[in-house]
N, C-alpha and C positions, 0 to 999 in steps of 0.2 A: 504494500500500500504506500501511497505517496504522501509523506508528511514533510513539512518544512523543518530544517534543522533547528534545534532548541535555541542556540545562542542568537541567531539572526531573528528568529520569530519573536523571542521574548523581548529583545531590544526594541523591535518595531512596535510591539504592543505596548510596552512600557512607555515609550515616548508618546504614543497616541493617547494613552490613558492618563497622562499627567494632568493634575487639576480636574479630574473627572468630577462633575457636579454631584452633590447629594441628590438622590431620588427620594422624594417625600411620598411614601406609600401610605396615605391616610394616617400620618403621624409616626410611621415606622421609617426611620432614615436608613438608606442603603447606599453603599458606594463600594466599588471594587478596589481592594487594596493591592492585590497582586494578580495579574493574569500570567499564566505560565503553561509551557509544554515541558514535560519531563520524560526523557527516554531512559529506561533502565535495561542494560544488556547483560548484567551479571547478578547472580543470587545475592541477597542481602538479608541480614538479620532483622528481626523486629526491634524497633526502638520505641519505647513508650514515650509519648510527648503530648503536649497540648499547645494550643495557640489561641490568640485573642480574636480569631476570625471564624466566620462560618465558612466551611469548605465545601465547594461544589466541584465535582470531578467527573469527567467522561473518560471511559476507557476506549481508546481507539484501536489498540492492538494488544494482544496478550491477555493475561488474566491476573487480577489483583485481589488480595484478601485483606479486608479491614477487620480489626478486632477492637472492641471497646473494653477497657480494663475493668471499670466499676461494675457494669451489668453483665459483662461477658458476651455481649452480642457479637456475632460474627457474620460477615457478609462478603461473599465472593462476587466480583464483577467481571463480566466478559465484554468483548467488544460491543459497543453500542449501549452499554448499560452505565448508569450514573450513580453517584454517591453524594449525599447531602448531609453534613454533620454540623451540629451546633458548636459555637465557640466554647472553649474551655473543656471540651470532652477529652479525657485522657485516653489515648488510642495508639494503635500501631498499625502498620500495613506491611504486607509481604508479597512480592511478586510470586505467582504460582506458575505462570507460563511466560517465557521470555522470547523475544524482546518485549518489553512492556512500554507502551506509549500512553501517557496520560495528558489530557488537556483539561484545563479548568481554571478556577480563580478562587481567591480568598476574599471574603466580603466583610466589611465593617457594617454592623447592624446594631442600631440602638433606638429605643423609643423616645420620641420627643414630647409626646402627649399621652394622656391617659388612654386614648384610643389606640395609640401606638403600642403601649404596654400590653393592652389586651391582645393585639395582633401578635406580639412577640410570644406571649404565653401560648396562643393558639398554634403558632408556627412550631414551637418546641414540641407541643403535644402531637401535632400531625407527623412531624419528622420521627419522633420516638415510636409512634404507633406503626409507622411503615418500616421500622428497622433501618433507617437511614437510606433506604432505597427511594428514589424519586424519579419517575419518568417525566421528562420534559419534552413536549413535542418539538421536533426540529432541532434537537441538540446537536446531532452530528452535522446537519446542514449548516448550522451556525458557525462551527469551527472550520468547516470546509470553505465557507465564504470568507472567513478571516484569512485563511491561507491564500485564497485567490487574490484578495486585496493586497496582501503583503508581497506576493510573488510578482504580480503584474505592475506594481508601482505606478498606478494611474493617478491622475490629478485628483486631489481632495481625498486620497486614500485614508489619511489619519482621521478626517472628519467622518468618513464612511465607517471606520472601525468603531468610533464612539457611538454613532447612530445604531449600528448593529448591536453593540453591547447594551445600550439602553433598551432596545426592543427585547433582547433576550432576557434581561433581568426582569422585565415586566412579565414575560411568559413564565419564567422560573417561579416567581412569587405567586402568580396566578395558579400554577400547578400545586405549589406548596400550601396555599391557603384557599382550598376550594370553597365554594359557597356563593351566595348572591352578592351582587355588587354593593359596595358600601356607599353611604352618602358622601357628597363632596366634603373634604376636610375643611374645618374652619381655619382661617388664617392664624398663624401663631401669635400668641399674646406677647406682652412686653417681656415677661420672664423668659419665654422661649427665644425671643429675639436676642436678649442679653446673653443667654446661654450659647447661642450660635456665634455671636460676636466674640465671646470669651474663648470658645473652642477654636475659632479661626486664628485668634491672636496667639493662643498657645502653640498651635501648629506652626505658625510663622517664626516664633521666637524659641522653639523647643531646644535648639542647640545651646542657648544661653541659660538654660535651666531657670525659667522665669519664676518669680515669687508671686504670692498672692497679692502683695502690696503693689507690685508693678502692674499686674493685670487689672486690679481694681482701679488704680490711678488712670490707666489707659481708658477704662470704660466709665469712669466717674462714679464708682460705687465702692463700698467698703469691703475688705476681705471677708467680714462676717456675712454680708449680703451675698457675696460670691459663693461662699461655702453653702449657704442656704439654697441658692439656685441650683447648684450642682447636686445637692442632696435630694432636692425635690424632683429633678429631671432624671438623674442617673442613679440615685440611691447611694452616692458616695461623696465625700467632701472634695473640693477642688484640688487640694494638695495630693490626695490619693489618685485622682484622675490624672494629674500631671505625671506622677510616677508611672502609672499604667501606660500613658501615652508615650513616654520616653522609651519604655520597654517595647511597645508595639512598633515604634519607629525603628528601633534597633533590629527587631525581627524582620521588618520590611527591607532594611538595607542589606541584611545578611542574605535575603532571597534574591533581591534584584541586583545587588553588586557583590557577588560572592568572592571576588578577588580582593575586596577591601580588607585591610588588616583590622583585627578586633579593636585595637587601640583607636583607630580612626572611626569605626562604627560607634564606639562608646562616646567619643568626643562629639560626633554629629548628633548623638541622641541625648546630649546634655549631661554626660557623666565625665567628671574630671579624672576619676580613678578607674582604669580598665578592669582591675581586679574586682572592685565593688560592682561594676556593671555585670561582670561574669557571674558573680554570686547571686545578684538580684535576678538576673535573667534565668539562671538555672533553677532557682527556687520557684519562679513564676511559671515556667514552661516545662519543667521536669526534663530539660534538655539543654546541654551546654551550647553556647553560641557557635562553637566550632563545628558541632554536629549539624546544626542548621545550615551553616555556610557550606560544609562539605557536600551536603546533599545536592546543592545546586552548582557546585564548582566543577563537577566532572560530568 
């Protein structure tokens, strides 16, 4: 079967997906963090790990087996079959038939409103009920179209990739959240707008390890108000969110720039001490930064 090489394809998709806008699905905010193709040609051991993203993967060649550690659920996926797993799930995967070619993406998903929180609960329930299996109409066609756009290098190809991705994400969540259409979402209130402004500011200044005082000053609110807003929207204080965001950014860099040294990954993620970054990362994801990096380096 004809697949684009990992390195060139991943670079093209990464460049096209930079600054991908958040999709507001009735208060459930969704954005692709990493698009990737991964080819595995040799046997590998299971490595237990988790990550802060929802993972959706299509098997295009070979057979792969996923295992959830806590519940013991096991799922084998053959060509054309897909896998959808919630963020934070401790899991492992193991190629059963080689070569193995996986196409997919990791998604940031969080509720911005009460309705979004309800949708997130329903999403987790539906995915668990289906044992992480999720059939999405046109999944194989979607990735084949991405391949064609990258291979042919036509005018406006990056814009076309973003349009294709937006359409597919809508189909993915329509399949994952079956049911009647929901009413149009209400515009976000003042608190939600402040949350999004703070989140964007944190993302821009992440490498400098921003303080609550700096963020509050930029938005004209007190650190106490900032913590209250993050607590009501995400269920965690802003300081904890910043630490989580720094670690998520480190995870993202390890996947998208695997040749980067751990010291540089730590610095760009707002950590002055690479050793502390490694300890915090390993505690959070049950997997050392080097293991994440090595998965995408070869």
